[in-house]
C-alpha positions as CSV (number, residue, x, y, z in Angstrom):
1,M,0.0,0.0,0.0
2,S,3.0,2.3,0.5
3,R,4.0,4.6,-2.3
4,P,6.7,7.3,-2.8
5,V,5.8,10.9,-1.9
6,A,7.4,13.4,-4.2
7,Q,8.5,16.9,-3.2
8,H,7.2,16.5,0.3
9,P,3.5,17.4,-0.2
10,S,2.4,20.3,2.0
11,I,-0.5,22.6,2.7
12,T,-1.1,25.9,4.6
13,L,-4.1,25.3,6.7
14,K,-6.8,27.9,6.1
15,L,-8.1,28.2,9.7
16,S,-4.9,28.3,11.7
17,G,-2.4,29.3,9.1
18,H,-0.2,26.4,10.2
19,H,2.0,24.8,7.6
20,A,1.6,21.0,7.3
21,V,3.9,18.7,5.4
22,I,4.1,15.0,4.9
23,E,7.6,13.5,4.8
24,P,8.7,9.8,4.3
25,D,10.1,8.3,7.5
26,R,13.8,7.9,7.0
27,F,13.9,4.8,9.2
28,T,10.9,2.8,8.1
29,P,9.9,2.2,4.5
30,G,6.2,2.7,4.0
31,S,6.0,5.1,7.0
32,F,5.3,8.8,6.8
33,N,5.5,11.8,9.3
34,L,2.9,14.6,9.4
35,I,4.7,17.7,10.6
36,V,2.8,20.9,11.5
37,D,4.8,24.1,11.9
38,G,7.9,22.0,12.6
39,T,6.3,19.8,15.2
40,P,5.9,16.1,14.4
41,Q,2.2,15.4,14.9
42,S,1.7,11.9,13.5
43,N,3.6,8.9,12.1
44,V,1.7,6.5,9.9
45,N,2.9,3.1,8.6
46,L,0.7,2.5,5.5
47,D,2.0,-1.0,5.1
48,D,1.4,-1.9,8.8
49,P,-1.0,0.5,10.6
50,G,-0.7,-1.7,13.6
51,E,2.9,-0.4,14.1
52,L,3.2,2.7,16.2
53,F,6.3,4.9,16.3
54,F,6.1,7.8,18.8
55,E,6.6,6.6,22.4
56,Y,3.5,8.2,23.8
57,V,1.4,6.8,20.9
58,Q,2.8,3.3,21.7
59,R,1.7,3.8,25.3
60,I,-1.8,4.8,24.2
61,G,-1.8,1.7,21.9
62,H,-1.1,-0.5,24.9
63,V,-4.1,0.9,26.8
64,I,-6.3,0.3,23.8
65,D,-5.0,-3.3,23.7
66,L,-6.3,-3.9,27.2
67,I,-9.9,-2.9,26.6
68,G,-12.1,-6.0,26.5
69,E,-10.9,-9.1,24.7
70,V,-8.0,-9.1,22.3
71,G,-9.2,-8.1,18.8
72,E,-12.8,-7.3,20.0
73,P,-14.4,-4.4,18.1
74,I,-14.8,-1.3,20.2
75,T,-16.6,2.1,20.0
76,A,-14.1,4.9,20.0
77,V,-14.1,8.7,19.8
78,H,-10.9,10.5,18.8
79,L,-10.7,14.2,19.6
80,G,-7.9,15.5,17.3
81,A,-7.1,13.7,14.1
82,G,-3.5,14.4,12.9
83,A,-2.9,11.7,10.3
84,L,-5.4,9.3,12.0
85,T,-2.7,7.1,13.5
86,L,-4.8,5.7,16.3
87,P,-8.0,5.3,14.4
88,R,-6.0,3.3,11.8
89,Y,-4.4,1.3,14.7
90,V,-7.8,0.5,16.2
91,E,-9.1,-0.7,12.8
92,A,-6.0,-2.8,12.2
93,T,-6.1,-4.5,15.6
94,R,-9.8,-4.5,16.2
95,P,-11.5,-4.7,12.8
96,G,-15.1,-3.7,12.7
97,S,-14.8,-1.1,15.4
98,R,-17.1,2.0,15.2
99,Q,-15.0,5.2,15.3
100,Q,-15.7,8.9,15.3
101,V,-12.9,11.4,14.6
102,V,-13.3,15.1,15.4
103,E,-10.9,17.6,13.7
104,L,-11.1,21.4,13.5
105,E,-8.9,21.7,10.4
106,S,-11.1,20.3,7.6
107,D,-8.4,20.8,5.0
108,L,-5.9,18.8,7.1
109,I,-8.3,15.8,6.8
110,D,-8.6,16.3,3.1
111,F,-4.8,16.6,2.8
112,V,-4.2,13.4,4.8
113,R,-6.9,11.5,3.0
114,G,-5.4,12.4,-0.3
115,E,-1.8,11.6,0.6
116,L,-2.1,8.9,3.2
117,P,-5.5,7.2,2.5
118,W,-6.9,4.9,5.1
119,D,-8.8,1.6,4.6
120,K,-12.1,2.3,3.0
121,R,-13.7,-0.6,4.9
122,A,-13.2,1.1,8.2
123,Q,-16.3,2.2,10.0
124,L,-14.8,5.7,10.5
125,R,-16.8,8.9,10.6
126,V,-15.0,12.2,10.5
127,R,-16.8,15.2,12.1
128,H,-15.4,18.6,11.4
129,G,-15.3,21.4,14.0
130,D,-14.0,22.4,17.4
131,A,-13.6,19.3,19.6
132,R,-15.4,20.8,22.5
133,E,-18.3,22.1,20.4
134,V,-18.7,18.8,18.6
135,L,-18.4,16.8,21.8
136,A,-21.4,18.6,23.2
137,K,-23.4,17.7,20.1
138,L,-22.6,14.0,19.7
139,P,-25.6,11.7,19.3
140,A,-27.3,10.7,22.6
141,G,-26.9,7.1,21.5
142,L,-23.1,7.4,22.2
143,H,-23.7,8.3,25.8
144,G,-22.7,5.3,28.0
145,A,-21.6,3.4,24.9
146,V,-18.0,4.6,24.1
147,D,-15.2,2.3,25.1
148,L,-12.4,4.7,24.2
149,V,-12.1,8.5,24.1
150,V,-8.8,9.8,23.0
151,V,-7.9,13.5,23.7
152,D,-4.9,14.4,21.6
153,I,-5.6,18.0,20.6
154,F,-2.9,20.3,19.4
155,S,-2.8,23.6,17.6
156,G,0.7,23.6,16.4
157,A,2.8,22.5,19.4
158,R,0.3,23.5,22.1
159,T,-3.0,22.1,23.5
160,P,-5.6,24.9,23.5
161,A,-6.8,26.1,26.9
162,H,-10.5,25.4,26.4
163,V,-9.9,21.6,26.0
164,T,-8.0,21.3,29.3
165,S,-10.7,22.3,31.9
166,R,-13.0,20.5,34.2
167,E,-15.9,21.7,32.2
168,F,-14.4,20.1,29.0
169,Y,-13.9,16.8,30.7
170,E,-17.4,16.9,32.1
171,L,-18.6,16.9,28.5
172,A,-16.6,13.8,27.7
173,A,-17.5,11.8,30.9
174,P,-21.0,10.8,30.0
175,L,-19.8,9.1,26.8
176,L,-17.9,6.3,28.6
177,S,-19.3,2.8,28.7
178,P,-18.9,0.8,32.0
179,R,-15.5,-0.5,30.7
180,G,-14.7,2.8,28.9
181,V,-11.5,4.8,29.4
182,L,-10.6,8.3,28.5
183,V,-7.0,8.7,27.4
184,V,-5.3,12.2,27.4
185,N,-2.0,13.1,25.9
186,V,-0.4,15.9,27.9
187,A,2.9,17.6,27.0
188,D,4.9,19.4,29.7
189,G,8.3,20.4,30.8
190,P,10.5,20.7,33.9
191,G,8.4,20.7,37.1
192,L,5.3,19.5,35.3
193,P,2.9,22.2,36.5
194,F,0.6,21.7,33.5
195,A,0.5,17.9,33.9
196,R,-0.1,18.1,37.6
197,S,-3.0,20.4,37.1
198,Q,-4.4,18.0,34.5
199,A,-4.1,15.1,36.9
200,A,-6.1,17.1,39.5
201,T,-8.7,18.1,36.9
202,L,-9.2,14.6,35.6
203,S,-9.5,13.3,39.2
204,A,-12.2,15.9,39.9
205,V,-14.3,14.4,37.1
206,F,-13.4,10.7,37.1
207,G,-13.2,8.3,40.0
208,H,-10.1,6.6,38.8
209,V,-7.0,8.0,37.1
210,L,-3.4,6.9,36.4
211,A,-0.5,8.3,34.5
212,L,2.0,6.6,32.2
213,A,5.3,8.1,30.9
214,E,9.0,7.8,30.5
215,T,10.6,8.0,34.0
216,Q,12.7,11.1,33.3
217,V,9.6,13.0,32.1
218,L,7.7,12.0,35.2
219,K,10.6,13.3,37.3
220,G,10.2,16.6,35.5
221,R,13.7,16.5,34.1
222,R,12.9,17.1,30.5
223,F,10.0,18.1,28.2
224,G,7.9,15.1,27.1
225,N,4.5,13.4,27.0
226,I,2.5,12.0,29.8
227,V,-0.5,9.7,29.0
228,F,-3.4,10.0,31.5
229,V,-6.0,7.2,31.7
230,A,-9.3,8.0,33.4
231,A,-12.4,5.9,34.1
232,H,-15.6,5.9,36.1
233,T,-15.0,2.4,37.3
234,P,-11.9,0.9,38.9
235,I,-9.1,0.4,36.4
236,D,-7.9,-3.3,36.5
237,M,-4.6,-3.2,38.4
238,S,-3.3,-6.0,36.2
239,W,-3.1,-3.3,33.6
240,V,-0.2,-1.7,35.5
241,S,2.2,-4.6,35.1
242,R,1.1,-5.1,31.5
243,L,1.6,-1.4,30.6
244,L,5.0,-1.4,32.2
245,A,6.0,-4.6,30.4
246,G,4.8,-3.2,27.1
247,G,7.2,-0.3,27.2
248,P,8.7,1.8,25.6
249,H,11.3,1.6,28.4
250,P,12.2,3.0,30.8
251,S,8.6,3.7,31.9
252,K,6.5,4.2,35.0
253,V,2.8,4.0,35.9
254,V,1.7,6.5,38.6
255,E,-1.6,5.7,40.4
256,G,-3.2,5.6,43.9
257,A,-1.3,7.4,46.7
258,E,1.6,8.2,44.3
259,L,-0.7,10.0,42.0
260,T,-2.3,11.8,44.9
261,H,1.2,13.0,45.9
262,F,2.0,13.9,42.3
263,M,-0.9,16.4,42.1
264,A,-1.0,17.4,45.8
265,T,-0.2,21.1,45.2
266,A,-2.0,21.4,41.9
267,M,-5.3,23.3,41.4
268,V,-8.2,21.9,39.3
269,T,-8.3,23.8,36.0
270,T,-11.6,25.5,35.1
271,D,-12.7,27.5,32.1
272,V,-11.7,30.6,34.0
273,T,-8.2,29.5,34.9
274,A,-7.3,27.4,31.9
275,T,-4.2,28.1,29.9
276,P,-2.6,26.4,26.8
277,S,0.0,23.7,27.4
278,P,3.6,25.1,27.5
279,L,5.6,25.5,24.3
280,P,8.4,22.9,23.9
281,G,11.9,24.2,23.4
282,R,13.1,24.5,19.8
283,T,15.3,21.4,20.0
284,V,12.7,19.1,21.5
285,F,11.2,17.8,18.2
286,Q,13.9,16.9,15.7
287,L,13.3,14.2,13.2
288,G,16.4,14.8,11.1
289,S,16.4,14.7,7.3
């Protein structure tokens, strides 16, 4: 299914003005990177959509693998599309899954669809618009029926403030099925003030929360991604050992008393206090050429 991409196809997105380009991955034939304003947003392997490249995406993939039985179709809502790496992964590993993808930049979807088409057999519906606005208008039939909600929303290199608040997560909470989980990708730097506030905010809405990341990131020693998993019902603690075993390594799962300590001094984020995620340093994201 892979094919050569000539002249690095690119587009200037009408809504944000961000510049998006698709480049072949120099390490893996058949794989491509979507880069927006210099920030790598997605990696897609057209030959094997079940292969995930970025570390935080691999961690989310491991969470997806633990929902229900292996290979069982699920219902998923993805807030933020990128190159649809995770919707492709769900379809590859759980064929027949029903999925909804919400993306603000309509021309980004058209660009990705044209350059990196996905399997036409996938039960995949794309909804265009702001994630928070669309979330509030999703069909009532999805309430209590969604096994996976992924929040991976970036405008350039930052997560917009209005999708980080308690009020935002309260819109997502009713979607979850009894076994459902909400997975949030949070990017933060030294000290992790943004990530700590997100932990407190998620814990104010959901009864059960854990965090998963590379150990140096969790220690606040460098900029990186932390994956939060939230649910209404207790998260199976056998997940912890399986997530740790799945890597990438070194990794750590923070839950229970340790998570309480992690967010001890953090305030719950509201619509009034919300701020965008911090900007990474210029050298954080470098794919090479």
